[in-house]
N, CA, C and O atoms as a printed pandas DataFrame, in Angstrom:
     atom_number atom_name residue_name chain_id  residue_number  x_coord  y_coord  z_coord
0              1         N          MET        A               1    1.862   23.942   15.545
1              2        CA          MET        A               1    1.279   22.906   16.370
2              3         C          MET        A               1    1.871   21.565   15.945
3              4         O          MET        A               1    1.893   21.234   14.759
4              5         N          ARG        A               2    2.340   20.814   16.904
5              6        CA          ARG        A               2    2.855   19.472   16.628
6              7         C          ARG        A               2    1.690   18.516   16.450
7              8         O          ARG        A               2    0.693   18.612   17.165
8              9         N          ARG        A               3    1.805   17.605   15.514
9             10        CA          ARG        A               3    0.755   16.631   15.219
10            11         C          ARG        A               3    1.022   15.327   15.954
11            12         O          ARG        A               3    2.164   14.881   16.063
12            13         N          TYR        A               4   -0.042   14.727   16.455
13            14        CA          TYR        A               4    0.015   13.453   17.161
14            15         C          TYR        A               4   -1.119   12.562   16.662
15            16         O          TYR        A               4   -2.027   13.003   15.957
16            17         N          ASP        A               5   -1.031   11.314   17.050
17            18        CA          ASP        A               5   -2.098   10.352   16.803
18            19         C          ASP        A               5   -2.131    9.416   18.009
19            20         O          ASP        A               5   -2.047    8.195   17.874
20            21         N          ASP        A               6   -2.256   10.027   19.200
21            22        CA          ASP        A               6   -2.158    9.286   20.454
22            23         C          ASP        A               6   -3.532    9.083   21.079
23            24         O          ASP        A               6   -4.308   10.033   21.188
24            25         N          PRO        A               7   -3.841    7.854   21.492
25            26        CA          PRO        A               7   -5.109    7.645   22.201
26            27         C          PRO        A               7   -5.068    8.338   23.563
27            28         O          PRO        A               7   -4.028    8.369   24.222
28            29         N          VAL        A               8   -6.203    8.890   23.974
29            30        CA          VAL        A               8   -6.335    9.516   25.291
30            31         C          VAL        A               8   -7.651    9.080   25.908
31            32         O          VAL        A               8   -8.599    8.727   25.208
32            33         N          GLU        A               9   -7.690    9.112   27.234
33            34        CA          GLU        A               9   -8.945    8.895   27.958
34            35         C          GLU        A               9   -9.501   10.269   28.295
35            36         O          GLU        A               9   -8.775   11.134   28.785
36            37         N          VAL        A              10  -10.787   10.470   28.032
37            38        CA          VAL        A              10  -11.405   11.777   28.245
38            39         C          VAL        A              10  -12.594   11.633   29.187
39            40         O          VAL        A              10  -13.399   10.710   29.065
40            41         N          ARG        A              11  -12.683   12.560   30.120
41            42        CA          ARG        A              11  -13.865   12.691   30.978
42            43         C          ARG        A              11  -14.580   13.953   30.522
43            44         O          ARG        A              11  -14.003   15.040   30.515
44            45         N          LYS        A              12  -15.845   13.798   30.140
45            46        CA          LYS        A              12  -16.612   14.947   29.679
46            47         C          LYS        A              12  -17.292   15.637   30.847
47            48         O          LYS        A              12  -17.565   15.024   31.878
48            49         N          GLY        A              13  -17.558   16.920   30.668
49            50        CA          GLY        A              13  -18.236   17.716   31.673
50            51         C          GLY        A              13  -18.512   19.093   31.108
51            52         O          GLY        A              13  -18.440   19.296   29.896
52            53         N          TRP        A              14  -18.826   20.039   31.972
53            54        CA          TRP        A              14  -19.138   21.405   31.546
54            55         C          TRP        A              14  -17.915   22.286   31.697
55            56         O          TRP        A              14  -17.367   22.433   32.790
56            57         N          VAL        A              15  -17.493   22.875   30.579
57            58        CA          VAL        A              15  -16.347   23.789   30.569
58            59         C          VAL        A              15  -16.755   25.026   29.781
59            60         O          VAL        A              15  -17.245   24.914   28.657
60            61         N          THR        A              16  -16.561   26.177   30.350
61            62        CA          THR        A              16  -16.900   27.466   29.725
62            63         C          THR        A              16  -18.281   27.436   29.063
63            64         O          THR        A              16  -18.450   27.861   27.920
64            65         N          GLY        A              17  -19.262   26.924   29.810
65            66        CA          GLY        A              17  -20.653   26.989   29.360
66            67         C          GLY        A              17  -21.099   25.954   28.355
67            68         O          GLY        A              17  -22.225   26.033   27.863
68            69         N          MET        A              18  -20.257   24.978   28.027
69            70        CA          MET        A              18  -20.686   23.940   27.093
70            71         C          MET        A              18  -20.158   22.580   27.552
71            72         O          MET        A              18  -19.138   22.492   28.236
72            73         N          GLU        A              19  -20.869   21.528   27.162
73            74        CA          GLU        A              19  -20.412   20.194   27.518
74            75         C          GLU        A              19  -19.345   19.747   26.523
75            76         O          GLU        A              19  -19.519   19.864   25.310
76            77         N          GLY        A              20  -18.254   19.241   27.050
77            78        CA          GLY        A              20  -17.144   18.784   26.219
78            79         C          GLY        A              20  -16.087   18.148   27.092
79            80         O          GLY        A              20  -16.357   17.791   28.239
80            81         N          PRO        A              21  -14.887   18.003   26.562
81            82        CA          PRO        A              21  -13.808   17.416   27.364
82            83         C          PRO        A              21  -13.512   18.286   28.588
83            84         O          PRO        A              21  -13.289   19.490   28.466
84            85         N          GLU        A              22  -13.514   17.666   29.751
85            86        CA          GLU        A              22  -13.234   18.377   30.996
86            87         C          GLU        A              22  -11.827   18.037   31.509
87            88         O          GLU        A              22  -11.133   18.881   32.078
88            89         N          GLN        A              23  -11.431   16.784   31.292
89            90        CA          GLN        A              23  -10.110   16.309   31.681
90            91         C          GLN        A              23   -9.695   15.242   30.678
91            92         O          GLN        A              23  -10.541   14.576   30.083
92            93         N          PHE        A              24   -8.382   15.085   30.495
93            94        CA          PHE        A              24   -7.921   13.963   29.681
94            95         C          PHE        A              24   -6.619   13.419   30.230
95            96         O          PHE        A              24   -5.812   14.148   30.808
96            97         N          LEU        A              25   -6.432   12.133   30.037
97            98        CA          LEU        A              25   -5.254   11.428   30.502
98            99         C          LEU        A              25   -4.400   11.108   29.282
99           100         O          LEU        A              25   -4.824   10.382   28.382
100          101         N          TRP        A              26   -3.180   11.667   29.267
101          102        CA          TRP        A              26   -2.263   11.487   28.138
102          103         C          TRP        A              26   -0.911   11.087   28.682
103          104         O          TRP        A              26   -0.329   11.824   29.478
104          105         N          HIS        A              27   -0.398    9.945   28.278
105          106        CA          HIS        A              27    0.884    9.413   28.737
106          107         C          HIS        A              27    0.965    9.370   30.254
107          108         O          HIS        A              27    1.994    9.708   30.838
108          109         N          GLY        A              28   -0.127    8.952   30.893
109          110        CA          GLY        A              28   -0.145    8.805   32.341
110          111         C          GLY        A              28   -0.264   10.097   33.124
111          112         O          GLY        A              28   -0.170   10.086   34.351
112          113         N          ARG        A              29   -0.470   11.218   32.433
113          114        CA          ARG        A              29   -0.608   12.510   33.118
114          115         C          ARG        A              29   -2.011   13.057   32.906
115          116         O          ARG        A              29   -2.558   13.002   31.805
116          117         N          LEU        A              30   -2.581   13.583   33.981
117          118        CA          LEU        A              30   -3.933   14.127   33.931
118          119         C          LEU        A              30   -3.880   15.620   33.612
119          120         O          LEU        A              30   -3.203   16.389   34.295
120          121         N          TRP        A              31   -4.603   16.016   32.567
121          122        CA          TRP        A              31   -4.690   17.415   32.146
122          123         C          TRP        A              31   -6.104   17.909   32.399
123          124         O          TRP        A              31   -7.070   17.227   32.059
124          125         N          LYS        A              32   -6.232   19.087   32.992
125          126        CA          LYS        A              32   -7.539   19.696   33.257
126          127         C          LYS        A              32   -7.788   20.776   32.210
127          128         O          LYS        A              32   -6.966   21.669   32.003
128          129         N          VAL        A              33   -8.937   20.672   31.562
129          130        CA          VAL        A              33   -9.300   21.648   30.536
130          131         C          VAL        A              33   -9.728   22.937   31.226
131          132         O          VAL        A              33  -10.628   22.935   32.065
132          133         N          ARG        A              34   -9.080   24.024   30.866
133          134        CA          ARG        A              34   -9.397   25.335   31.440
134          135         C          ARG        A              34  -10.388   26.097   30.580
135          136         O          ARG        A              34  -11.192   26.875   31.093
136          137         N          ALA        A              35  -10.331   25.874   29.254
137          138        CA          ALA        A              35  -11.239   26.575   28.334
138          139         C          ALA        A              35  -11.350   25.795   27.031
139          140         O          ALA        A              35  -10.389   25.179   26.570
140          141         N          VAL        A              36  -12.547   25.835   26.449
141          142        CA          VAL        A              36  -12.754   25.307   25.102
142          143         C          VAL        A              36  -12.570   26.484   24.149
143          144         O          VAL        A              36  -13.319   27.459   24.211
144          145         N          LEU        A              37  -11.576   26.394   23.270
145          146        CA          LEU        A              37  -11.263   27.481   22.343
146          147         C          LEU        A              37  -12.029   27.358   21.033
147          148         O          LEU        A              37  -12.383   28.365   20.419
148          149         N          ALA        A              38  -12.287   26.124   20.605
149          150        CA          ALA        A              38  -13.024   25.892   19.349
150          151         C          ALA        A              38  -13.577   24.479   19.360
151          152         O          ALA        A              38  -13.075   23.597   20.058
152          153         N          HIS        A              39  -14.625   24.287   18.567
153          154        CA          HIS        A              39  -15.269   22.977   18.439
154          155         C          HIS        A              39  -15.822   22.876   17.033
155          156         O          HIS        A              39  -16.553   23.766   16.598
156          157         N          TRP        A              40  -15.493   21.813   16.309
157          158        CA          TRP        A              40  -15.998   21.640   14.952
158          159         C          TRP        A              40  -16.078   20.156   14.608
159          160         O          TRP        A              40  -15.571   19.307   15.342
160          161         N          VAL        A              41  -16.725   19.855   13.474
161          162        CA          VAL        A              41  -16.888   18.482   12.994
162          163         C          VAL        A              41  -16.260   18.388   11.607
163          164         O          VAL        A              41  -16.459   19.265   10.767
164          165         N          GLU        A              42  -15.503   17.321   11.373
165          166        CA          GLU        A              42  -14.891   17.067   10.072
166          167         C          GLU        A              42  -15.401   15.748    9.529
167          168         O          GLU        A              42  -15.596   14.791   10.278
168          169         N          THR        A              43  -15.617   15.698    8.213
169          170        CA          THR        A              43  -15.926   14.431    7.567
170          171         C          THR        A              43  -14.623   13.788    7.121
171          172         O          THR        A              43  -13.590   14.450    7.016
172          173         N          ALA        A              44  -14.686   12.498    6.862
173          174        CA          ALA        A              44  -13.511   11.784    6.351
174          175         C          ALA        A              44  -13.211   12.284    4.942
175          176         O          ALA        A              44  -14.092   12.855    4.299
176          177         N          PRO        A              45  -12.000   12.084    4.449
177          178        CA          PRO        A              45  -11.672   12.519    3.086
178          179         C          PRO        A              45  -12.361   11.624    2.052
179          180         O          PRO        A              45  -11.718   10.805    1.395
180          181         N          TRP        A              46  -13.659   11.793    1.922
181          182        CA          TRP        A              46  -14.474   10.943    1.048
182          183         C          TRP        A              46  -14.029   11.018   -0.405
183          184         O          TRP        A              46  -14.218   10.059   -1.153
184          185         N          TRP        A              47  -13.442   12.137   -0.820
185          186        CA          TRP        A              47  -13.027   12.306   -2.209
186          187         C          TRP        A              47  -11.878   11.368   -2.586
187          188         O          TRP        A              47  -11.587   11.188   -3.769
188          189         N          GLN        A              48  -11.220   10.766   -1.575
189          190        CA          GLN        A              48  -10.134    9.836   -1.847
190          191         C          GLN        A              48  -10.616    8.391   -1.867
191          192         O          GLN        A              48   -9.831    7.489   -2.160
192          193         N          SER        A              49  -11.883    8.153   -1.565
193          194        CA          SER        A              49  -12.394    6.793   -1.491
194          195         C          SER        A              49  -12.546    6.186   -2.879
195          196         O          SER        A              49  -12.646    6.900   -3.877
196          197         N          SER        A              50  -12.562    4.865   -2.926
197          198        CA          SER        A              50  -12.741    4.188   -4.211
198          199         C          SER        A              50  -14.129    4.474   -4.768
199          200         O          SER        A              50  -14.305    4.508   -5.986
200          201         N          GLY        A              51  -15.125    4.683   -3.897
201          202        CA          GLY        A              51  -16.470    5.021   -4.370
202          203         C          GLY        A              51  -16.499    6.339   -5.120
203          204         O          GLY        A              51  -17.136    6.442   -6.168
204          205         N          ALA        A              52  -15.818    7.346   -4.597
205          206        CA          ALA        A              52  -15.767    8.650   -5.268
206          207         C          ALA        A              52  -14.998    8.548   -6.572
207          208         O          ALA        A              52  -15.395    9.141   -7.575
208          209         N          ARG        A              53  -13.905    7.803   -6.570
209          210        CA          ARG        A              53  -13.120    7.648   -7.799
210          211         C          ARG        A              53  -13.932    6.930   -8.870
211          212         O          ARG        A              53  -13.814    7.246  -10.054
212          213         N          ALA        A              54  -14.752    5.970   -8.464
213          214        CA          ALA        A              54  -15.596    5.257   -9.435
214          215         C          ALA        A              54  -16.648    6.189  -10.027
215          216         O          ALA        A              54  -16.952    6.096  -11.216
216          217         N          VAL        A              55  -17.207    7.085   -9.218
217          218        CA          VAL        A              55  -18.229    8.016   -9.691
218          219         C          VAL        A              55  -17.670    8.978  -10.734
219          220         O          VAL        A              55  -18.341    9.292  -11.717
220          221         N          ILE        A              56  -16.428    9.450  -10.518
221          222        CA          ILE        A              56  -15.854   10.404  -11.477
222          223         C          ILE        A              56  -15.139    9.707  -12.636
223          224         O          ILE        A              56  -14.626   10.361  -13.543
224          225         N          GLY        A              57  -15.112    8.372  -12.594
225          226        CA          GLY        A              57  -14.562    7.626  -13.715
226          227         C          GLY        A              57  -13.076    7.368  -13.670
227          228         O          GLY        A              57  -12.496    6.970  -14.681
228          229         N          SER        A              58  -12.435    7.581  -12.528
229          230        CA          SER        A              58  -11.002    7.326  -12.443
230          231         C          SER        A              58  -10.693    5.979  -11.803
231          232         O          SER        A              58   -9.540    5.681  -11.490
232          233         N          ASP        A              59  -11.718    5.179  -11.614
233          234        CA          ASP        A              59  -11.566    3.861  -11.013
234          235         C          ASP        A              59  -12.605    2.943  -11.636
235          236         O          ASP        A              59  -13.525    3.409  -12.309
236          237         N          GLU        A              60  -12.466    1.661  -11.419
237          238        CA          GLU        A              60  -13.445    0.709  -11.937
238          239         C          GLU        A              60  -14.793    0.923  -11.254
239          240         O          GLU        A              60  -14.833    1.250  -10.068
240          241         N          PRO        A              61  -15.903    0.744  -11.983
241          242        CA          PRO        A              61  -17.225    0.865  -11.362
242          243         C          PRO        A              61  -17.380   -0.129  -10.221
243          244         O          PRO        A              61  -16.849   -1.239  -10.272
244          245         N          ARG        A              62  -18.104    0.276   -9.204
245          246        CA          ARG        A              62  -18.310   -0.565   -8.020
246          247         C          ARG        A              62  -19.529   -1.439   -8.211
247          248         O          ARG        A              62  -20.499   -1.051   -8.863
248          249         N          SER        A              63  -19.467   -2.615   -7.638
249          250        CA          SER        A              63  -20.592   -3.536   -7.720
250          251         C          SER        A              63  -21.667   -3.218   -6.684
251          252         O          SER        A              63  -22.765   -3.770   -6.743
252          253         N          ASP        A              64  -21.355   -2.323   -5.723
253          254        CA          ASP        A              64  -22.326   -2.012   -4.673
254          255         C          ASP        A              64  -23.242   -0.846   -5.046
255          256         O          ASP        A              64  -24.052   -0.414   -4.226
256          257         N          GLY        A              65  -23.126   -0.341   -6.252
257          258        CA          GLY        A              65  -24.007    0.736   -6.701
258          259         C          GLY        A              65  -23.736    2.069   -6.039
259          260         O          GLY        A              65  -24.599    2.946   -6.072
260          261         N          GLY        A              66  -22.554    2.261   -5.429
261          262        CA          GLY        A              66  -22.212    3.537   -4.819
262          263         C          GLY        A              66  -22.570    3.650   -3.356
263          264         O          GLY        A              66  -22.425    4.723   -2.769
264          265         N          THR        A              67  -23.039    2.558   -2.744
265          266        CA          THR        A              67  -23.406    2.653   -1.329
266          267         C          THR        A              67  -22.190    2.904   -0.453
267          268         O          THR        A              67  -22.319    3.497    0.617
268          269         N          ALA        A              68  -21.007    2.463   -0.884
269          270        CA          ALA        A              68  -19.797    2.728   -0.100
270          271         C          ALA        A              68  -19.498    4.220   -0.060
271          272         O          ALA        A              68  -19.026    4.733    0.955
272          273         N          LEU        A              69  -19.770    4.919   -1.156
273          274        CA          LEU        A              69  -19.564    6.367   -1.179
274          275         C          LEU        A              69  -20.486    7.040   -0.176
275          276         O          LEU        A              69  -20.064    7.947    0.541
276          277         N          ALA        A              70  -21.729    6.612   -0.117
277          278        CA          ALA        A              70  -22.666    7.177    0.860
278          279         C          ALA        A              70  -22.181    6.929    2.279
279          280         O          ALA        A              70  -22.299    7.802    3.139
280          281         N          ALA        A              71  -21.636    5.746    2.530
281          282        CA          ALA        A              71  -21.109    5.437    3.867
282          283         C          ALA        A              71  -19.909    6.323    4.176
283          284         O          ALA        A              71  -19.757    6.782    5.308
284          285         N          ASP        A              72  -19.043    6.572    3.173
285          286        CA          ASP        A              72  -17.886    7.444    3.376
286          287         C          ASP        A              72  -18.309    8.851    3.773
287          288         O          ASP        A              72  -17.607    9.513    4.538
288          289         N          LEU        A              73  -19.434    9.314    3.270
289          290        CA          LEU        A              73  -19.914   10.658    3.591
290          291         C          LEU        A              73  -20.385   10.767    5.034
291          292         O          LEU        A              73  -20.429   11.863    5.592
292          293         N          LEU        A              74  -20.740    9.634    5.644
293          294        CA          LEU        A              74  -21.256    9.649    7.005
294          295         C          LEU        A              74  -20.166    9.573    8.066
295          296         O          LEU        A              74  -20.434    9.826    9.240
296          297         N          VAL        A              75  -18.942    9.229    7.675
297          298        CA          VAL        A              75  -17.848    9.113    8.633
298          299         C          VAL        A              75  -17.419   10.522    9.041
299          300         O          VAL        A              75  -17.058   11.350    8.204
300          301         N          GLU        A              76  -17.469   10.764   10.329
301          302        CA          GLU        A              76  -17.055   12.084   10.801
302          303         C          GLU        A              76  -16.421   11.973   12.169
303          304         O          GLU        A              76  -16.601   10.993   12.891
304          305         N          ARG        A              77  -15.672   13.010   12.501
305          306        CA          ARG        A              77  -15.080   13.097   13.828
306          307         C          ARG        A              77  -15.301   14.508   14.357
307          308         O          ARG        A              77  -15.363   15.485   13.610
308          309         N          GLU        A              78  -15.413   14.567   15.653
309          310        CA          GLU        A              78  -15.642   15.834   16.351
310          311         C          GLU        A              78  -14.305   16.289   16.912
311          312         O          GLU        A              78  -13.600   15.503   17.546
312          313         N          LEU        A              79  -13.948   17.543   16.687
313          314        CA          LEU        A              79  -12.682   18.071   17.184
314          315         C          LEU        A              79  -12.910   19.187   18.188
315          316         O          LEU        A              79  -13.811   20.014   18.046
316          317         N          TRP        A              80  -12.070   19.180   19.199
317          318        CA          TRP        A              80  -12.125   20.167   20.273
318          319         C          TRP        A              80  -10.739   20.762   20.434
319          320         O          TRP        A              80   -9.783   20.026   20.678
320          321         N          ARG        A              81  -10.604   22.065   20.306
321          322        CA          ARG        A              81   -9.349   22.755   20.626
322          323         C          ARG        A              81   -9.531   23.319   22.027
323          324         O          ARG        A              81  -10.411   24.145   22.269
324          325         N          VAL        A              82   -8.691   22.866   22.939
325          326        CA          VAL        A              82   -8.837   23.245   24.341
326          327         C          VAL        A              82   -7.529   23.794   24.889
327          328         O          VAL        A              82   -6.442   23.459   24.418
328          329         N          GLU        A              83   -7.666   24.640   25.892
329          330        CA          GLU        A              83   -6.526   25.072   26.685
330          331         C          GLU        A              83   -6.556   24.221   27.948
331          332         O          GLU        A              83   -7.572   24.168   28.641
332          333         N          ALA        A              84   -5.446   23.558   28.248
333          334        CA          ALA        A              84   -5.417   22.650   29.396
334          335         C          ALA        A              84   -4.072   22.766   30.106
335          336         O          ALA        A              84   -3.064   23.152   29.515
336          337         N          GLY        A              85   -4.088   22.423   31.387
337          338        CA          GLY        A              85   -2.864   22.463   32.170
338          339         C          GLY        A              85   -2.886   21.426   33.273
339          340         O          GLY        A              85   -3.887   20.751   33.510
340          341         N          ARG        A              86   -1.748   21.324   33.937
341          342        CA          ARG        A              86   -1.604   20.415   35.078
342          343         C          ARG        A              86   -1.171   21.249   36.267
343          344         O          ARG        A              86   -0.058   21.775   36.288
344          345         N          GLY        A              87   -2.032   21.373   37.247
345          346        CA          GLY        A              87   -1.704   22.173   38.424
346          347         C          GLY        A              87   -1.572   23.642   38.070
347          348         O          GLY        A              87   -2.441   24.220   37.417
348          349         N          SER        A              88   -0.467   24.241   38.513
349          350        CA          SER        A              88   -0.285   25.681   38.293
350          351         C          SER        A              88    0.604   25.996   37.087
351          352         O          SER        A              88    0.963   27.154   36.873
352          353         N          ASP        A              89    0.966   24.966   36.287
353          354        CA          ASP        A              89    1.802   25.245   35.115
354          355         C          ASP        A              89    1.013   26.056   34.088
355          356         O          ASP        A              89   -0.214   26.132   34.153
356          357         N          ARG        A              90    1.723   26.654   33.151
357          358        CA          ARG        A              90    1.037   27.499   32.167
358          359         C          ARG        A              90    0.239   26.687   31.161
359          360         O          ARG        A              90   -0.646   27.239   30.507
360          361         N          GLY        A              91    0.518   25.397   31.012
361          362        CA          GLY        A              91   -0.263   24.520   30.160
362          363         C          GLY        A              91    0.005   24.716   28.684
363          364         O          GLY        A              91    1.096   25.121   28.281
364          365         N          GLY        A              92   -1.019   24.419   27.877
365          366        CA          GLY        A              92   -0.872   24.520   26.437
366          367         C          GLY        A              92   -2.214   24.385   25.744
367          368         O          GLY        A              92   -3.262   24.318   26.387
368          369         N          VAL        A              93   -2.163   24.349   24.435
369          370        CA          VAL        A              93   -3.357   24.203   23.612
370          371         C          VAL        A              93   -3.305   22.819   22.967
371          372         O          VAL        A              93   -2.282   22.423   22.410
372          373         N          PHE        A              94   -4.403   22.098   23.047
373          374        CA          PHE        A              94   -4.476   20.722   22.572
374          375         C          PHE        A              94   -5.675   20.550   21.641
375          376         O          PHE        A              94   -6.731   21.144   21.858
376          377         N          ASP        A              95   -5.503   19.737   20.613
377          378        CA          ASP        A              95   -6.608   19.339   19.749
378          379         C          ASP        A              95   -6.958   17.903   20.072
379          380         O          ASP        A              95   -6.141   16.997   19.906
380          381         N          LEU        A              96   -8.193   17.702   20.540
381          382        CA          LEU        A              96   -8.702   16.377   20.866
382          383         C          LEU        A              96   -9.749   15.990   19.835
383          384         O          LEU        A              96  -10.561   16.818   19.423
384          385         N          SER        A              97   -9.726   14.733   19.421
385          386        CA          SER        A              97  -10.631   14.246   18.392
386          387         C          SER        A              97  -11.458   13.088   18.939
387          388         O          SER        A              97  -10.930   12.178   19.578
388          389         N          PHE        A              98  -12.767   13.136   18.677
389          390        CA          PHE        A              98  -13.654   12.023   19.030
390          391         C          PHE        A              98  -14.194   11.437   17.738
391          392         O          PHE        A              98  -14.853   12.128   16.962
392          393         N          ASP        A              99  -13.912   10.160   17.507
393          394        CA          ASP        A              99  -14.340    9.467   16.294
394          395         C          ASP        A              99  -15.658    8.754   16.574
395          396         O          ASP        A              99  -15.711    7.830   17.386
396          397         N          TRP        A             100  -16.713    9.185   15.902
397          398        CA          TRP        A             100  -18.038    8.603   16.123
398          399         C          TRP        A             100  -18.128    7.153   15.662
399          400         O          TRP        A             100  -18.955    6.400   16.175
400          401         N          SER        A             101  -17.294    6.743   14.704
401          402        CA          SER        A             101  -17.395    5.378   14.188
402          403         C          SER        A             101  -16.897    4.338   15.189
403          404         O          SER        A             101  -17.408    3.218   15.216
404          405         N          ASP        A             102  -15.899    4.692   16.019
405          406        CA          ASP        A             102  -15.398    3.710   16.985
406          407         C          ASP        A             102  -15.512    4.171   18.438
407          408         O          ASP        A             102  -15.186    3.414   19.352
408          409         N          GLY        A             103  -15.973    5.403   18.659
409          410        CA          GLY        A             103  -16.171    5.904   20.018
410          411         C          GLY        A             103  -14.885    6.204   20.766
411          412         O          GLY        A             103  -14.884    6.249   21.997
412          413         N          CYS        A             104  -13.784    6.411   20.043
413          414        CA          CYS        A             104  -12.488    6.638   20.678
414          415         C          CYS        A             104  -12.046    8.094   20.579
415          416         O          CYS        A             104  -12.345    8.796   19.613
416          417         N          TRP        A             105  -11.322    8.523   21.613
417          418        CA          TRP        A             105  -10.711    9.855   21.663
418          419         C          TRP        A             105   -9.240    9.739   21.310
419          420         O          TRP        A             105   -8.594    8.737   21.614
420          421         N          GLN        A             106   -8.709   10.790   20.654
421          422        CA          GLN        A             106   -7.287   10.860   20.346
422          423         C          GLN        A             106   -6.808   12.296   20.499
423          424         O          GLN        A             106   -7.548   13.251   20.261
424          425         N          LEU        A             107   -5.554   12.418   20.900
425          426        CA          LEU        A             107   -4.891   13.708   20.864
426          427         C          LEU        A             107   -4.277   13.812   19.472
427          428         O          LEU        A             107   -3.468   12.969   19.085
428          429         N          VAL        A             108   -4.658   14.841   18.722
429          430        CA          VAL        A             108   -4.166   14.968   17.347
430          431         C          VAL        A             108   -3.239   16.175   17.162
431          432         O          VAL        A             108   -2.595   16.307   16.121
432          433         N          GLY        A             109   -3.172   17.053   18.168
433          434        CA          GLY        A             109   -2.281   18.200   18.061
434          435         C          GLY        A             109   -2.009   18.811   19.419
435          436         O          GLY        A             109   -2.821   18.713   20.339
436          437         N          CYS        A             110   -0.828   19.458   19.530
437          438        CA          CYS        A             110   -0.442   20.071   20.798
438          439         C          CYS        A             110    0.476   21.253   20.531
439          440         O          CYS        A             110    1.408   21.170   19.731
440          441         N          GLU        A             111    0.196   22.349   21.212
441          442        CA          GLU        A             111    1.059   23.528   21.175
442          443         C          GLU        A             111    1.274   23.969   22.612
443          444         O          GLU        A             111    0.366   24.487   23.261
444          445         N          ASP        A             112    2.500   23.755   23.101
445          446        CA          ASP        A             112    2.762   24.132   24.505
446          447         C          ASP        A             112    4.004   24.976   24.627
447          448         O          ASP        A             112    4.371   25.379   25.730
């Protein structure tokens, strides 16, 4: 799967019995989701944060008492692996990401 970090516009709706991405606009082309193959949630790499490093002693202690580490644990994004196509083409498999912290969608992977 090729990796991307491209913003996309997503229209949500019902696909294969669940609410999720129904269509997305990528590089000016409209893709229709034919099936949702997988759906999961990922947290940010909190173990790389300065708060986590301070807790394990590999960084200077923080003056915020570790509240930044707690905030790092709350950062998450929702990922959707979908099969999508344009018209009658065979299409491909796409990984779409929704970031709860900024409300933005991105295409993060594509296999076509």
